[in-house]
C-alpha positions, 0 to 999 in steps of 0.5 A: 265941755271939750272942744271935741264934744262941742264939734260933735254936737255942732256936726250932728246939729247940721246933719239934723237941719240938713235932713229936715230941708227938702232935697232936690230930686236926682236928675233923670238919666237918659237911657238909650233904648235897647230896641225899637217897636213900630206899632200899627203899621201896614207891612208891604210884602212883595212877589215878582208880580204882585204886592200885598199889605198886612195891616196893623202890625208891630215890627220889633228891631234889636241891633241890626236885625228885625226880631219879630213881626206880628199883630199889634194887639198881641205882640209883646214888646220888651221893656226899654224899647223906643215906641214909634207910632205907625198908625196908618203908615206903611213899612217898605223894605229899604231899596237896593242900588244894584249898580251904584258908585261910591266916590274915592275916599280922597277927592283928589282935588276934584271934589270937596272932602265932604262929598264922600259922606254926603253921597253915602247920606243921600243914599240913606236919606232916600231909603236906599239902604244897600248899594252894590258899588260897581267900581272899586277904589283904594280904601273903599273896603275900609269905608265899608268897615267904617259903616258896619262899625257905625263910624259913618252913616251909609248904606250897607255896601257890597263892592266890586274891585277896580275894573277889568277893562282894555286899559287895566288888562293886557293879557289872559295871565294878568286877568287871571292874576287880578281875579286872585288878587281881588278875591284875596283883598276881600272884594265882593265881586268883579266889575267888567268894563269894555275893552277886554279881548275874548281870551282875556275875558274867558280867563277872568271868567274861568278863574272867577268861577273857580274862586266863587266870585260873581262878575257883572257889568258891561259886555265887551264888544269882542266878547258879545252877549252870548259868550258872556252869558255862556261864561256865567256873567251874573248880571248884564248891566245897562242891557249892554250888548242886548241890542248889539246882539240883534243888530238893532241899535238903529232900527226897531227890534222885531217881536221875534228878536225880542223873544230870542233875547228873552230865551237866551237870558233864561237859558243862562239864568242871567239877571239884568240891571237896566238903568233905564233913566240914566241910559236915556240921558247917555244916548241922548234920548232924555229931555235936556230941560227936564234934566236941568230942572231936577231939584236934587241937583242942589245936593251935588258940588258945583264941579259935578253940576258943571260936568253934567251940564257940559255933557248935555252940550258936548257929549263925551261918551261913545254911547251917545247917538242923537240920530238913533237915540229915540229908536234905541230908547224905544227898543230898550223899553220894549226889551225890558218889558219883554224880559220881565214878561218872560221871567228874566230876573230884573234887579234895580239900579240907577248908576248913581252918582252919574249924569243927573243920577243924584244918589238915592233921588235917582230911584224915583226917575228909574221907577217912573221909567220902568212904569212907562215901559209897562212894568207893574209897580210891585215888580219894580219894588220887588227888583229893588228889594227882594230880588236884591236880597236874593242876589246877596243871599249868601252874604246876609238876609235883607230885602223883606220885612221879616224876622231875621232880616236886616233892619232896613226899611222906610216908614211911608205915609201912603201905600207905595204899591198905589202911589210909589212917589210916597217913597220920596216923602217917607217919614223916616228910614231905618238902616242896619238898625239905625233910625233916622226920622224925617226931621233929622234927614231934612236937616242934614239935606238942608246942610248939604244943599247949603254947602254946595249952594251957588248963585242962580247965574252960575248954574245956568 
């Protein structure tokens, strides 16, 4: 027998033996889901004055969009969707921080390099899925793109450029050019700070209107509330200029004066972003011991903590006025209730991360402050969801649980219309179609706290 024939017979024998042996099962290949299906959820719907719940719904998400909302019993779910049981839970649209801040891309030696990404995550971890950034820094537009492209986890950003203020603007011509520059650079809106002259402000406002750019923020002293409203300022943040317009920073405002401010606001169709909790801290009306005891302070770097605790001992902002702090705060609470009752649009904001306003966590303090002012819970939640979506309606659809809306929402264990504190104990957050369950969020928050941990003695 030739060597070749012998080799063939041997080879065939091996193949036969191999075929008779039990073969190992092929390993399963994990398949990424093509979408999400939230089953059995109670969908929270909001109007400016009321809220409702649609029971036993299924919500489908594909990409960054809600693609369908319908009865769980009848809505068909496509194949290869990840199924999430929401039985007994509530789905609430993600909150918007309409006066927030994003740190610079570089810490400039002041903050740890990680602080930027930690701030972005803390917003999302608390269900804040949209942020209107109200002070532009270089590279923030790239940051916005990074989030959109999935390179960073963070809320959808709408960004104001570097601010118009008494230091950055020296002439009406410079104000005009700065508007054109920021439009061409791609900023979403303009930020107004104190210090502008009336002529500079008017030049900015005229150019902004022609460029179809919104502007909002403070009311410069030389401009005043009525002139700012006439010029078309889209939002008045911090209620800036309101009490000054009626000269009520050191005395109780009358009902007649509050009615006047409501009528003025309605006449010019302005929206207010109150930032009530933060402003109580700034002017000296907040409980210092309560501020120091905020548990979420552990999520910010020591340098930030030191600055906040230092402010309580030696305030550095001109708005601080200990003698009149309580009367100002009472006026502000009465004013925001009058504005709400009168139908003036209100949009939610906390000015995080400023004094004791830890990103995302600050939302609960603002909700409590607005409830103390007499604003119904549905109205507060509407200001943080639907109203924010309406403000940015020309840019995207978000702020509600409905087909075509951006997939931004929280899964809650209780009805937020009855127990808004349920927001702080949510079961997970979806941000632009990315699902983060509670365990994932808690693990990342624990890691942030560990990175910024200091001894108890150092914190005192």
